[in-house]
N, C-alpha and C positions, 0 to 999 in steps of 0.2 A: 622247020626249025621250030624246036618248038622253046619260047627262050621263059627262065622259069626266076621271078622278082620274089626278093624277101625285105620284109618289113623290120627291124628292131628297137625295140625300147626297153635299153640299158639303165637298170635304178639303184643306184647306191645301195650296198647293202644296212648302212645304216636308216633308211626309211622303209617303214611297214609295208609293202605292197603286193599288191596281188592280181593276175588276172581276171579282166571282165569278159563274160559270154556277152556277146552280142547279138539282136534279135536273129537278123540273116547271115550265119555263121559259116556260110557258102566256103571252100576250101580256096576255091579261084578269086573270092574278091581280097584284094588286099588291102585289110584294115585291122587295126589293133588296140583295145584297149585294156589301162593298168587303172588301177586306183592305189593312192598314195594317202595312207591315212597318216591321218595330224593327231596332236593331245586332244583337238576336239570334237567335239562329233559333229560340228558341222564346216568343216576348216578343210576337210580331203580334198583333193585334186585327182579328178578323171582327168587321164589324157589320153587322147586319141591319136593314132596315125595310119594315116592314110595313105596310099600309091595310085596313081588310076593312068595309065598309058597314054602316050600321045594320039590323038584321033579315036578314042571310047564313043560309045554309043550312049543317046540317052539312058536307055536301061541302067548300064553299070554306074551313071552317076547317081542316078536317083537310087540306088540301091545304096552306096554311099552316103548320101544326105540322110534318107530317111534311116540309117542303123542311129545314126547320131540324133536325129530325131525325137526315136525312141527312146533312145538312152537317158533326152535331159526330161523328158516327160514321165519315166515309171522310174528312174534311179536316180536322176542327180540332187533332187529338192535343194538342199541352200549349201551344197558342196559346191566348188569351184572347179571348169571346165578348161580343158585347154585342144584344141585340133589344131592339129598341124599337118604337113604334109606336101608330096608332090601333087599337085593337081592339073598341070598340063592345062589351065586356061589361058593359052598365049595368046589371043587375042584381047583378054580384059584389061585394060587398064584401072589404077590404082592412084587415086588423089586425096589428098588433106582435105578434110571435112571440118567446118566449122561449127559443126552442131553437135557432132559427138568426138572421142575421143581417138577412134578407130578413123581406117581410112574409107572413102566412098568409091564403089565399082563405076568405072567408065568403059562403054563399046560392050554393054552386054547384049548380044541379040539371038546368038543360038539359044534351042529350046533348052539342051542341057546348060548352059548355063546360067541360063535365068531361072530354071527351078533348082536347081544346087546352092546359088550363089542366094535367092530370096529364102528357103529353107534353113541356109546357116541366120543370115541377117532377121526372121522373124524372132530368132530363139536369142535375142539381144545377145547375139556374138558381136566384137569387132573383131576386125581386122588389120591387122597393127605393122606389117611387114612391108616394108619399102623401099625393099634393094633390092635395086634391078642386078639382073646377068649381064654380062659382057654383049647379050644383043638385046638390051633395053628392054628385058621381059621380066615378068615376077612369076615366075613358077609353082614356087613353094610358098603355099599361104600360111599362115597365124593367125590362128580365130582364138580369141578366149572370150571368158566371159567377164561383164562389166563388173564383177566384184574382185577381179584380180588385181591386183598393182604389180607390173613388171615392165621392164623394157629388154632393149634387145639391140647387139652390136655382132657389128663382123668378126667372125672367129679367125685369129691368124696363125691359129695353129690346130687344122681338123686334122680331127684322127685319120679320114682318108683324103688322098688329095682333091682339091676342085678342079670341077671344068668350065667351059664356058656357057654351059648352060643353069648351074647352081653354085649359089654365094652361101660360105659355111657362115653360120648364124650362131650365136651363142645367146639363149636366152634366161633373161635371167629373173625370178622370184623373191619379192622383197617379201620373208614371214618374219614378222620380229617375233622375239623369246619374249620379251618383257608381258607382265600379269597388268594391262593397263586398267581392268576393272579397279582390282585390289588398290594401285598405284594411287590412281586419282580418287577413291575412297577416301584412302589415308591423308592425302596432302588435304582435303576438302575436309576432317576431323580436325586440324590444327587451328591452335587459337594463334592468325596470324596479328592481330592487333598485339596480343603479348610478346610476342616472339621480336615484332619488328617494331616496338614501345620507343628504345633507345632514341633519343635523340641526336647521336651521332651517325652521319648517315654509314662512312665507312664499319664501322661496328655489325649497323642494320645489313651491311652487303655481307660481312662475313658469315651471319649469323644465315642467311638465308642462302649462300652459298655450301655453309655446312650440311646445314639438315636438305638440298638437295641432292647433293654430294653422298649422304648417306642411306638416301629413298632408293639411288643409282644402285648401289654396289648391291644392295638389298635384295632388288625385285630385277633388274637386268645381269644374265649371267654374264660372266666376261669370256671373254674368245680367247682359250689359252693354245698359243700357240707352240704345240711340239719340236724341236729340231727334227727333221728331216734325213736321217740316217737309215742306209742300207747297207748292206753286210759287203757287199760286192763295189760299195765307193768309196773311193781314194783322191788320193790331194789333185791328181788334173781334172777328174771327171768335175768336183765342186766348184774348181775353178773356171772350167767350162759352161757350171749351172750358173754360178755370181756372173759370168760374162752376158749369158744371155737372156738374164732377168734383167740386168742395167739397160741394155741395148734396147728391150722391150720394153718399158718402162719410158725411157726417154723419148722410144716413138710415138708413147699413147700421149705424152706430154705435149710434143711438139708435134707429132704427124706427116715427120720427116722422110724423105725416102731413105736418105743415106742411112738413117737410125736402123730403118725396116732390114736393107741389104744386111745392114751389121747383123743385125741380131738375126735374121734366116741364118747366115753363113757360120752362127756360133749354136745355132740350134741343130745344126746338119750336121757340126760335130760332136756336139753332145749325144747324139742320138744313137750315132754309130759305135762312140768310144761304148757307152751305156749298154746297148746291144753285146758287144763284145765280152765286157768286162762279166754282164748277167750271166753269158753263155760259158765262159769259163768257170764263173760258180757255180754253176749248174749240174758239170763235170767233173767238178773234186768234190760236189756233194755226194753224186753218182758213186763214183768211185772210190771214197770213204765211206760208205754207208754199212759197211759191216766191220769199219774198224770203229766207226765214230757213229754209231746211228741217232745218237741224243741232238747233233745237228742235222740228221734228216726231218726227225721227227717236228725240233724248234722249227725248221722253215716250213715246214704244211703247215705246221699252226697259224703261222705268220700269216698265211694265205687266205685265214679265217679270221675276216674282219670280228663276225656275229655270230656267236655260236648256242643264240637262243632260241627258243621256238618261231617261229615266224607268224606273223597275225593270220594266217589264215592256212589250213592244211587240205590236203585234198587228196583223196581215197577213194580211185574208181568214179564215180557219176558224183561224189559227195564232198561235198565244202564245210569244215570247220571253222567258227571264229571263238568261242566262249572256251574255257579252260576246260568244260563239264564234254564240251563237243567233240575237240581234240583229243580227249582221254578214249571216249568211245570209238573214235576212227582209230587210233592205236592198237585198241584191244580189237577191234574187229581185222586188222591186218597181222596180228599175232596171231589171233584166234585161225584164221585160214591158212596158218602153213601148219596147221596139227590136225590129225585124224582123229575122228572119236574113236574111243576104245571100241573093239569089236565083240563081243563076253563071249560069242564063239569060238575063240579063237584064243588058243589055252596058252597064256604068257609065263607058265611054268619054264624054267631052263631046261634043255635037252640031257637024259641019262647019260650020253657019251659022251659030257665034258667033263675035261679032268677038274677036278678039287685040287685046290692046294693048302695042305695044311702049315697052321704059322705055329704051330706048340701052343704054348701057355702065352703065345702073345696077345696081349689085350688092350684097346684103345679106348679110351673115353672121351664125349666131346668135349669137355676140357684139353685133352691133348690136340687134339684137332682142331683148336682154336689158337689154342696157341702155339704150332706147325703154321699156321696162317698168318696169323700175325707176324713169326719171325721171319715172314718170305721177306728180301731184298724186293726194295721196289725200282732198283736200279735197273737201266736197258743196256746194261755191259752183257756181252754175251758170254755165254758158258764154253764149257770144251766141246757140246755139241754142235756148235756154231749159231746156237738161238738166243736169243736175247728174252 
């Protein structure tokens, strides 16, 4: 029996990301790396996900660790790194360390355990997951570089059902959008003695508050929450969504099992009704595609959150990241679809082709341009059934 296991990294469209090749690219090695680019040149995040089956040998653990070490030494630079996955080190325990923010390994005896853990800890990576499974073991490890600020918590609404071996986790990174260097510089340039020279403490506080508020609104972008409204939503679904969020927030605040069970009940009802309404909406779009093609294309466009060119473009074995390189790759792709003219082939029309006599009809370039401009941009179907 051959068991095929796949690993997946899903990145939201709003982030610029691309896959990173590892030194050992053996297809049997369940290891994947992506780079998530940030606005700053040294704030990108390298994310490595690994899976090592139970009872694997020393060479497999060594291959995973060597790939991580090679990435850090050759590509990481000043960027951030997060290594996570199911490493199946079931005999290793992790305890709180007072010397650093990470956890310290206990019971490291086997050669593959020693090599793998020593290799990652020697790269100044911190293991931060201390959530044990139902067997009181930690199989899923999360190693982060010491320049990352993040926290983890149990995910109560995982994508796939949880089991006795794995605890679904939610990993949150704290990336601030504020331009702190510019904010600090401008605050340092203010003449505070003049601004706070009034003997009235209340007026000084009002002035200080006003200055700080103005700077915050100017340099810290606001998070604008948009109403979440989908075409298949109705009153019953929105009501279930509100109840689901209500009991989840109460559970988070109190930790009460009663609120968690209420949350699970309304979550199940919401998911069932949402799937039913979405399926009916899709069937309606499909059945009316000839009469109402605009609704179909509106739905297709709504699924595409980002229409811009990605941060990295790949063609064959080449990768392009700058606009000039991207343009050259597109040119190479389109040119590969055409065949060079062969001078030995006669390109003239055959004499057997019947010619059509239009009489005195004459069309200028202006006539053709005006005809194109007068074409309707509507997607409404014509009598031939085409739009």
